N, C-alpha and C positions, 0 to 999 in steps of 0.2 A: 818588240820586233828585233830580229837577228841582225847583228852588225855585219856589214859587207865591205870589204876593201878589194879583195883580189880572189880570182879563181883560176886554176890551171886544170885543163881537162881535154880529152878528145872532143872534137866537134861533131855533132850529129847533123848531117845535111837533110833539110826538108825543102826541096825546091818546088814548093807549091805556092801559087798566088791566092790571095783572098781566103785564107784559112779562117773560117768563122768560129765563134765560140761554141756552136753546137757540134762542130767537128772536134774541137778541143775536148769538150766534155758534154756528151749528148744529154738532152733534157731529162730523159728517164732516170738518170743517175743523180739528179739534184734532190737528194733525199734528206739532207741535213742542213741545219742552219750553222753548224760548226764548220770550220775550215778543214777538219781532219777527214781522212779516208777517201779523198777524191783521186789521189794519184793512181790508184789501181785501175781506174776507168779512163785515164787520159788517152785520147785518140782511139777510143774503143772501136769505132766503126772502121777507121783507117787501118787499124791493126789487123783487120780481117784479111788484108792482103799480105801474103807471106813475105814479100820483098819490101814491105814498109820498113824504113830505116831503123826504127826503134825495136823491130823484131830481130834484128841482126845481132848475133853474139858480140861482134867487134865493137858495138856501141854500148854494151852493158855498163852501167855505172857512169856514163858520160854526163857531164853537168852543163854543157854548152850546146844550145840548139841554134842552128843557122837556118833562117827562113827567107822567103822572098818578099813580095810586096803586100801591104795591107793585112798583115797578120792580126788576128783578134777582132775582125769585123763582126757584124751581126748584133745579137742581143747584148745587153750590158752586164751579163752575169759575172759576178766576181769569182764564181766557182772555177772559171777557166784558169785564173791565176793560181787559185788554190790547188787545182789538179796538176798544173805544171810543177809547182813547188813541191807538192806531195810526191811526185815521181822522181824528185832529185834534181830537176833542172834549176840552175841558179842564174843563168844568163841566157838571153836570146839576142842574137845578132841578126839584123834584117835591114831591108831597104826602107820599110815604113811600117807603122803600126796604127791600128784604129785608135781614135782619141780616147774613148771610154776605157778600152783595154789598157791604154798607156796610163791613164789616171789610176785605175785599179791596181796596176802593177806597182806604181810609185807608192801608193798608200800601203802596200804590203811589203815594201822593201825589196821588190823583185826588179832586177836590173834589165832594162831594154837598151841595147846599143844600136843606134842608127848609123849606117855607113852608106857611102855612095853606091849606086847600083852596080857599077863595074867592079868595085871591091868585093861586094857580096857575091856577085857571080863567080869571081875568082876563088873565094873561100868555098863556096858550094861545090864548084868543080873539083877543087883540090881535095876536099873532105870526102867526096864521092870516090876518088881514085886511090887515096892512101889514108892511113890512120893519121889524121891531122891533129896535133896537139897545139892548143892555143892557151895563152894567158891573157885574161881580161883584168885590167887594173883600173879601178874606178878613181883612185886617188890621182893617178897621173893621166887618166882618161886615154889609155892606150890598149890596143889589142896587138899582141905579139905572137908570132909563130916561128917556125923553123927558118933557118937561113936569114934572109933579109925581109921576111914578111912582117910588116909593121903598119899599123893604122892608128890615127888619132881620131877621137870622137868628141862631140860636144855633149854636155849634159847640164841640166838646170842646176845652178849653184845651191839653191835651197834644198832641192831633192837630194843632191849629192851629200850635203851636210847631214841630212836626216838619215840616209841609208848608211853612211859610214859610221854614224853614231848610234844606229839602231833605234831611231826615234820615229814613231808615227806622229800624226798631227797633234794628238792629245799630249803625247810625251813631250813634243817640242814646246807646247804652250807651258807645261809644267816646268820645263828646263829654264824658261824665262820668267819664272814666278817672282824672283827678287826684283827684276826690272819692272814687271807689271805692278807689283805692290807699291814700289816707289813712285811710279807714275800716278797710280790711283790716289795715293796719299797726297801727293803734291796738288793734283787737280781737285781733290775733294776739298782741300783748304780754300782753293780759289773760288769754288762754287759757294762755300759758306760765306766768304767775305762778300761776294757779289750779292747774295741773298740779303745779308744784313744791310748793305748799302742801299739796296732798292727799297727796303722797308722804311 
């Protein structure tokens, strides 16, 4: 899993509520069990509208997506996260995210930043009016913009440790192998002593 600490980029505003996983990556494009290749079909149906933000040249190459409420709802497809990552998005800032989508994002090292509704509305409005450059720093848990734009966000400490160090759940377990082996050895001896005593 790729390590993540900070990203600086223009912000793409997507002021839509309840964007579900089928809007993110339509079902007919779920053609592979690999995580590769989904980025080209991200928001495939939404992109049919010429004024969809990701169709606009000024947002080309942007890595930060700003969304509204309940992003990622609907089916549990992990492909939605793969599509976003495959299209170059590294961070999503929003008011709230669907639970399963949040879990899939964390498991793939994909950062979701939750901010109060008023702050997200402000970012969405500003990014719609001007080319808004933001820096999202996971280590300090800060979103910074031009002038005095500044927001703090909360993030689960375990997931923060994993994403900063590029560890998925299996990698994390292996990173603690020495401690696990020590614990098992200590308790294995205790079980042996207990068995002998009971005999």
